[in-house]
N, C-alpha and C positions, 0 to 999 in steps of 0.2 A: 722851239719846242713849245706846243701852247698846253694849257691845263685842260682835264678833260671838259666836255661839252657838260653846259648846264649846271654850273658849280655856282652855289648862294653867294654873298657878299664876304663873309667871313671865310668861306673855303676859298674864294681869291684874293683875300689877304696871304694867306699860307703859299701860295704859286710861288712867290719870291724866295720864299723858305725851300719851298723844294729844290728851285732852281740852283739854289747856292750848296745844297748837298748833294745834287748831282755834278756839280763842278767839283766839289772836294772829292767825289767818290769817282772822277770820271775814268782814271789810272785800273780801277778794280774789273778783274776779270769776270766777275760775276754780275758784273752788267753787260745785258744781253743787247747791245747796239745803242744806236742814238735816234730812237724813235722822233715820230712825230709830236706826241704826247708824252707828258708825263704827270703822275700823282702821287698821293701820298706815302706810299710805299719805300719810295726812294729814302726816306729815312731810316728803313728797317737794316737790322744787321742779319736779316735772314736771306741766304741764296735764294731762295724759293719767290719770297717776296719780290727780292730785287729783279728778279725774270721779270715780274708782272709790273714793275714801274712806268713801262713805258706803256700799257693800254690806254687807251682812251676812257677805260671804265673808272671811278672816283671808287678805288675800293679804298678801304679801311681796314687797321687790325683789329683783332676779335679782343674787345673788352667791353665792361659794364658801360661806359659812357656811350659806344656805339648802339646799343642795345638799346638802352635809355632813348638815345634819339631817334632810333626807328619808332618806337612806340611815342616818345611826344608827338611826330610826322605820322602817326598812323599810314606808316609804311611797312610792308614786308621786307626782309632781307635775304638777299640770293648769297649762300654761303657757298666759299667753293673751296675746298681742302685738297692738298698735296703735298709734293717734296720734289725737291729742285732737278733730280735724278730722274723722274716720275714720265716715261715715253707717253702716255695718253694725256698728261698734264700738259706738255710739250704740244702734243697735235690741238688739242683745245686752245692753247694759249696762240697758237698762230690763228687757227679760224675763228674759235667762238668769241676771244677775250679781247681780238686785235679790230673786230668788226665796229665799224663805227655807228652801223644802223642799230645793233645789239648795244652799243654803249649810250647812245642817246635815249634808247627807250628805257634801259635799266638805270640809268642815273636820275630820270626826270620821276619814275615810280619805285625805285625800290633803295632800299641802301645795300650795297654790296660787301662783303667783307671775304676778306683774302685770311688762309690758315697754314702756316707751314705746320704737316701732322707732327713732325720731330721736335717741333719747338712746344706744343701745346697737345701733349697725348691725351690729356683728361677729354677735351674737346672731340679729337681723332676718334677716340676710343668709344664713346658715346653714338654718335653720328654714323661709325662704323656699324654699331650693333643695330642702329636703325633702317640702314639699308639693308644689312641681312636679314632682319624680319621684312622687311618689304619687297628685297629683291630675289631671298632666298641664296645670295651670293654677293659678294662685297670686293670692291678692291678699287684703287684711286685713277683720277679725280673721284671725290666725292662733291657731287653738286645738289646741293640742298635750297629749298625755299623754306625760310623757319620764320617764327613771328618774334615778337620785342621780346618773349620769354625766353626763347633758345627753341621753341617744339616745334620739332618738322611736319611742315605742311606737305611737304614732298621731296622726295629724295631720289639721287639715280646715280649714275655714275658721269663717262665721259657721253657727252651730247654735242652733236653739230652742231654749228649756226645756227639754219633752220630750225633743226629740234628746240635750240635751248631758246632761241627768240620765240617761236610757237609758243612754248611753255609758259614762258614769261606774260606772253600775253593773255594767255587763256586766265593762268593765277588771280592777273592783277584783274580784269575782269569780275571773277567771282568774287575776288575781295572785297571789289567796289559794291556788289549787289548783294552778295550774301557772305558777309562774315564770319559769321557764329557756324556756318556749313563748315568752313575751311579750320576753326580754332578747333571744334569738336573732332575733325578729324585728325588734326596734330594732336589731341588730348588721347584717342586711340593707339594712334604711333607711340607716342610716350610710355603709356601705360603698357605697352609689352616690351619696349624697351628696357624698362625700371625693373620689368620681371627678372632681366641678366644681372641688376644689381642688387636685386633682394638676397639678402645675407644672413635671414631671418634664422636664429638658432633652432634645430630641428631635434627634438630631446630623444635622447637613447637612441643617437645616428649608429647605425653600423654598416660597415662597409663590406661588399664581396666580392674579393678582389678577383676570385674565381669566374665570378658573372661579370665584372668589370673588362676581363681576358678573352672571354668567349666573345663579349660584343665587339669589341675590337677587331678583332680577327675575323668577324664577318664583314667590316668596315674595310676592312685591306684588300686591295688589288692581289689577286692569286699569281698573275702574269707579271706584271711589272712591277710590284711592291709599291709601300706609300698607299696613300687614300684611293680608293675608288673615284675615278672623277677623269674626266679631258683634258684637265690640267693639272699640275703633280707640284705641291711646293714640300721642302726638304721637311717640316712636320717635325722640328727639332723635339718640342714638348712630347710630342708621341714618341719617338726614339727614346728619348731619355726613361721614359716610366717605363718602355718595355725592356731595354736594356736591364734598368735597375730591377724588374720583374724576373728577370733570366739569371740575375746572380742572386735570388731567394730559391728559387726552384725549377724544377725541367717544364719544360714547354715545348716539344719539338716542332709543333705546328707556327708558334709565334717566335720563335727562333728561325724557321725557315722563311719565315715573310719578313723579319728583321733583316736577314743575310741577303735577302732578296733585294730589296730597296738601296742597301747599302753599296750592294755590289751593281746596281741598274746605275745609280745616281754616280759613281763614280768611275763606268766606262761609257756612260754615255754625253750628250751636249751640254748638260746642265751643266757640267763640271770644265772649268776652262781646260782647256790641253792644252795652250799654248801659252799663257802666263800663270797660271795654276789659280787656284781657287776655284770659288762655286757661284753660278749666276744666280739671281731670285727664286727663279720659278720656272718649268718648262711649260710650253702651249701644248704640250701633247703627252698623250697618257705615257707615252712609251720612255719619256724623260728625254728622248733627244732634241727638240726643236727648242730652244730656251728664250726667255725674255731675257736680252742679254745683261741689264743695269746687274751690279754688284755693292750687295750692302755689307758694312762692316759688321751687321749682327749675323748675318747668315756663317760668316768665317768664323766668328767666336764663338760658336754655339756649335756648329760641325766639326771642329777640331775635336773638342770634349767628348762628342758624340761617339767618334771613329778610336778617338783614347780610350774610351770605356769599353768598345766594340773589341779591342785589340785586347786589353786586360782580360774578359772575357773569353774572348772565343781564341786568344792568341794566335792571332792569324796575322804574318808581319804585314801583310795587304794591307789591313785596315791602319797599323802605324805608319807606313809609307804614307799613306793619304793624310794623316793628318799632318804628319812632320812636313808636308808638299804644300797645304793648304795653310799652315802657319808661315811659312817661308814668304806664299806667297804674299799673306797679308804682312807682313812685315816690310817686305819687297817694293806691293802698289799702295799700303795704305797710310804711309808714315806722311804724318804733318808735315809740310815741305817747307814750313817757317822756321824748322829745329834747324842748329847746324848738326855734324856728321860727328860728334861728340856724344849727344844723349838725345834720344827721343822723347819727345814730350806729350805723344797720344797717337791715335788713329782717326784718320777724317772717315766723314760718314758713310759715301758711295761714291762709284763711279757710274757716269750716264750710259744707257745703252744704247746711245744717238751717235752716230757719226758722220760726218757731212750728210746730214739728212736722213740717213739709212741707219734704220733698227740693226743695231748688231755689225754695223759694216765695220769696225775695229777689226772683228773676231772672224772675216767672212771673207773666201776668197773666190778666186774663179780662176780655171786651169792654165789661160796664159800668164799669170803672174805667178802661177807655180812653177811653171815652165821656165820661165826667165831666171828664177834663183835653182834651175836644175834641182829642182826637187819631186820625184816619182813616186806618190802614195799609191800604194794599193787601195783600192775602191774597197775595201772592206774597211779602212781609217778612215773613211771619207762619211759624211751625212748630206745630203741634197738640201739646201732650205728652199730654192726654188729654182727656175731652169740654168739661172748663170750661177749662182752664190752656193757655196759648198764653207761647210763646217771641217773641223779636224778633229781627230780622236787620236792624238799620237801617243798620247801617255798609255795606249791601248797593245802599242807593237812592241812585241816580246824583245828584248835586248839582242835575243839569237840574230834577229833579222837584219842587224846590223853588221858589217864586218868589224867595226871595232866596236860591237855592243854598245853597253849603255852612253860610252865616250861619244859616238859617233850620234848619236841620237840627239844626246845636249847638244851638239853642234849644230844640227838640224835647225832646234828650236832657239839657238842664238841667232841665227842667218834669218830664221822668219821674224824674230823679234824685231830684230835691226830694220826689217822692210818694214813692219808695220810701224816703228820709233818714227822713218823717215816719211809716211805720210802724213804725219799731225799727229796730235794728242787729243784723249777723250778727256771732255770736261767731268770734273773733281767737283763734289761738294765740300769743300774744307772745314765744316763745322767738325770740330771735337768736341761730342756728346760725353757726358761724363758716366751716364750710365753705360754705354754701349761700350765704352773704354775700360770699365769694369767686367762686361763680358769677357774682353778682348785678355785683359789683364789673367782671371781666373783661366782661359784656354792652356795661355801659353805657360801657367804653371804645374795644372795638369799634366801638360805635354811632358813638362819638363821632368816630371817624376818618372817617367818610362822610358824617355829618349836619352836624358842623364846630358843634353846638348846646352848648357851654361848659359848659351846665347838668350835663350827662352827665359830664361828665371833673369837673366838679367836688364833685357828689356822690358820683362814686366814691371820688374822693380822701380825702373828708370822712370815708365808713364804715371805709377803709382806713387811716386816723389812727388812728381809735378801736379798731380792733380790734387794731392794732398795738399801742396802750400798756396797754388794758384785758384782754387775751387772752393776749400771751405774755411769760411769764419768759426772761429773757435768761441768765440763771444756771443756770437747770434746765433749759432749751429745752423748757419746754414752754408747750405751745397750749392754751387752754381751750377746751371745744367750746362753752360757754355761759356766760354771765357767774354767777357765783357765789363765793360765800364757801368753799365747798369746795375745798379746797387738792390732796383726795387724787382728783378726778373722772378717771376713765381720759382719754387721748388718743388720735386717731384719726388715722389716714393721712390722711384725706378731709381734714379742717382743713385740716392742713400743707400738701398737694397743692393743693388750689383756692384757697388764701388768695396761698400764693406763686409760682404762676401768675398770679394777679392782679397782683402786686407788680412781674412781669417786664412786663406787658401794660402798665401804669401808666409804667413806665421807658421801656419803648420809643416810647409817644406821646408824653409830656410830658418826659421827657430827663432828669428830676432822679435823680442817681445813687443818692439816698438807699433809692429803692424797689429796686433792684438791689441793694445792700448789704442791706436787708430780707429779701428774696425768697433771698437766699443762706443768711443767717442760719437763716431756716426750715426749708432745705433740708438745712442741714449739720445741723440739731437731728434733722431726722427720718431722715436716713441712717444716724444714730447708734442712734434709738430703735427703728427698724422695719426696717432692712437688717439680714440675718444674712449671716455671711462667705461662704455659698455662692451670694449672690446673691437668695435668698429673700427677696420685699417681705413684711413682716408688717402687717395692717390695724389693730392696736392694742397697747399696751405690755402687758408684764408676762406671767405665766402663764395660760394659759384653757383651762377643758375643752374647748373646741370649736376647729375648725380657725380659724387667725388669719391667714390669706393675704390679702395685698391683692387687692381685686379689679380681676380684669380684663376680666370678663363683662359685656356691656350690661345695663343694669337700668333705675331710673326717673332715676337721675342717671348721670352721667360714671365709668365705673370710675377710681376714684381712683390704683389704683398705675400705670395706663396714664399718668394725667396729671402723676404725679408722674417719672414717669421721661421722658417729654417735657420737662416743667422742667429736671429734671437737665439735659438736654442743651442745651435753652436757654440757662440760665446759666452753663453750660461755653462756648458760642460768644460769648457776651459776656463772658466774662472771657479769654479767650484761651486757653483750655487746647488745648494739641497734642493732636488726634485725641481727643476726648471720647469716641466712639463704641467705641474701642478701650479705653480706662477703663473704660467700661457695660458690655463683652460681656456679661458675664453676666446682667445686667440684661434686657437686648435679647433674649438668647437665652430668657428664660422667657417674654418676651413674646410671640416669634415662636414658639413651642413651643404656647402657649393659642390664639394664633390657628389654627395648624396643626391642631391637634386636633377643634378647633370653629369654623369661620371666620364662621358665621351669627349664632354668640353672643357674637362678639368683633369684632364691626365697627371700634367705636372703637380698639381696639385695633390692628385692622389700619391704621386711618388714621393712627393716632400712629408705628409703624414708616413708614407713606409720608412724614410729617411727618420724621421721623429722617432721614431717606435724604436727603430735597430738602424743604424748606419751601417751601409756599407761601401765605406770610403776604405782606399789602401790604408789611409791615416787617419784612425780614430781615438777618440780620449775617452777614458774611463775615470773612475773612483773621485769624481768632483775633480777633474785634471790633475790628478797626483800622477797619473799612467798616460802614456801615448803608445799606441802600439802601433807597427807598421806592417801591412801585410805587402811580399813581394815574394812573386815567382822566380826561382834563381835558375831552374833547369826547364826546360821544355822536350816534350817527345811528343809527337803522334798529334801534334795539337793539342797536347793538353798539359798542364804542369806538372811534373814528375817529382820537382823539388820545390820546399817553399821556405821561408825564412820568416818568422814572427817577431818582429824588434822590439822588444821592450823598451822605455825610458822612463824610469821610476824618481820621483822628487825624492833628493835626501830626507832620508829619515823613515822614509815610507818602503816595504816589502811584500812578496808574495807568498804565500806557502810553496814547497816546492812540490814536485812532480809527486813526490813520495813520503807526506808529512808524517812525523815520529808521532804522532797525536790521532788516532782512527777518526777524530769528530772534527777535525778541521778540513775544510774543503782544500782538495788539491787540484794544483794549476797543472791541468793534465787533459790532454786532447784524446778523446775515444775515436781508434781507426779501425778501419777493415782490416782482416788479412793482409798478409804480404805486405805491411806497410811500416816504416820504421821511422820513430818517433825519437830524437835527439833533445833533450833539456842538460842545459848548463848545470855546472857542478854545483850544488846548494852549499849553503855556508849554514853550520849550527851556531846557534848563540842565545841564548837566555835573555828574554825581555822584562820588564817591569811586572807585568802582569801576567806572567807565568813562569812559575820555578824552572819547569823541567826546560832543556835544550829544545829550540824549534830548529827546524829543516825548512831553509828559507833561501829566497830569489832576490839580489837588491839590485839595484843600480841598473847598469844597460847591461842586457843580456838577450840572447837569442834561442828560442825554438825552432828546430826544423823539421818538417815532414818529407819523406822520402817515399814512393812506393818502388818495393825492391824489385817488382817485375812490371814490365809497360803495361800501363792499365789507361784504357781510353776513354774510362767514364768520369764526367764530371762528379764531384761528390762534395755534399754539403755536411760542413762539420761545426762543431761547437765546441767554444774554450770559454771553462769557469775561471771569472776573477774575480778576487777577494783580497783589497789592497788593505794592508792594514801598517799603525804606525804603532810605538813603544807603549801606547795606551789608549787604542781603539782600535777597531776594526769595521771598515765599511762595509755598507750592503753590498751581498755577492752581488755579480752580474755577468751573464751569460753573451758572448761574441760570437755570433753567428756570421761565417764565412765558407768558401768554395775554393776548391782547388780541383 
């Protein structure tokens, strides 16, 4: 093996170290072949960076030191951002980054930096915004020319070898002759990007959700669902927002569009009908031809979306899809290093490419199906090209099989085993803390409605491992990946998603250790990421690039919005007085971001609604003294016909009954339409120190049941007044909104 061409003397001394690292890692399956060259990325723990360790390019990792080196040498920087399962990153690696001609010119005239977007999300966010500003769309890989201050002079995505080399030569020539022109251009792009990071508070910000919803409906595809466009992404932030809005009021048009997208996604090629789960996006507007990589975050965000859709619309197909996706996630994404007794986390992603073919692992030709004696009606196939077919097996009704679902399952097993025999996909085995937080929460949400204990068990096991392996309680540092590197940067995303998951574990399981751990993570995050002004940073320490916690919608839920909501949830469970006032600065920034660009901040808009009034099935009121669970126990015509409202009050606290003995007291009473029946528990009568007369009270654990006495297919939005009191004090009354 040789070092990349045109290294200086200091770098040549490092070459022996690179070889030593290679010899140590040679058995690592992340190493993609014995290349002719080797570079400093061989020292990396990132699977993506290791894929480029054999390029003739002298790649360096992102660091202040690397940027300072470029400044000292008066060189521009080629910045390449991607991730290990990115199809077009693979293509660019094989073409552009393996070219000796590109490498020679690049090594002589530029500094080259490789970034794993999953390990440096704050770097990726900035340049992704820059790419969106310049091109109007964005995707990976990101290919940029930046100066020593990190400002983007040129930015694009995938480039062929010819285009890359031509671009490098043109930019380098201008840099030698007119550097001020390029610097001014970079400042202009930077100014556009930083507008997206502008979180200046807007005085008296008011949000008009009706207007936001009207604009959203105009942006959605009335034929296929999802956002209008030639490519279709799941857009889980938009779906979460829409479902939350529909839990607060009727909007038939929005409901139709949401159901359309959920239906299309579940029945088209973006869903993996053989192994389960969802691919990252569709390359066609009808959701049919996917880009075949699978990301953990898509599974982890779509499970609660379909679960929420089931809770709202009571259509069992949504629950079935959530269950199928969760089962696939547990089957496909577990960290392979764990033993069978305990799961320690989910890996990051599965590659789209298989034996040089995008989607090859999921595609078939007619000969293969005939050899397996499987004849599938063309209705349940989709052609990808003249030779290859995709399967839509989960669309086939059970009645089409002699043995019903059992026989369909036999088909699936036969097809799966055939694919197993042809080889295995590449997996990115990183276990990212934040993305696993999303997965934990997804499994807990699903457990609530499915009552499948496995989901809670897996969620708790992973949470336990992450807590013990990743969080340094003394320093308050939460690692993004398992590593011996004690100096790895920390990110708000990991704290926000994991602490939110811990709150969910507490809510559903009742073990207070999870609330305590959520509190510790949250306190550490507030110390590391929150400035006195209320501004929330995305990462710790000084950075050249903006470090504002993400509030805008993206591939994963915006971390700052999740963090703010988790702050509020913990405060409500801890009994803080008026937590919204204490968090006013954070909430103002959140509200300002939504007001400035509502359609780009739908998840944050949802967060504001949840802060004002939670619509979760499990809620806490009265400074955490009351836990209330809403549960539909009988369905009819797709509408909840019977609902139970379970109260659990802390010892020493009570509610007035539905029929208090004193007229001035607030009754715990739901106002319902005619032909409805409400059953309240039998109250107790007792005297308290502040009231000489007897009171009619509810205490401890009790249940209120609502029934429609005639079948009613109209969803109702109801209110339940709650005022919790002790022997000496009554807390402020609250109104709980819910739908049935």
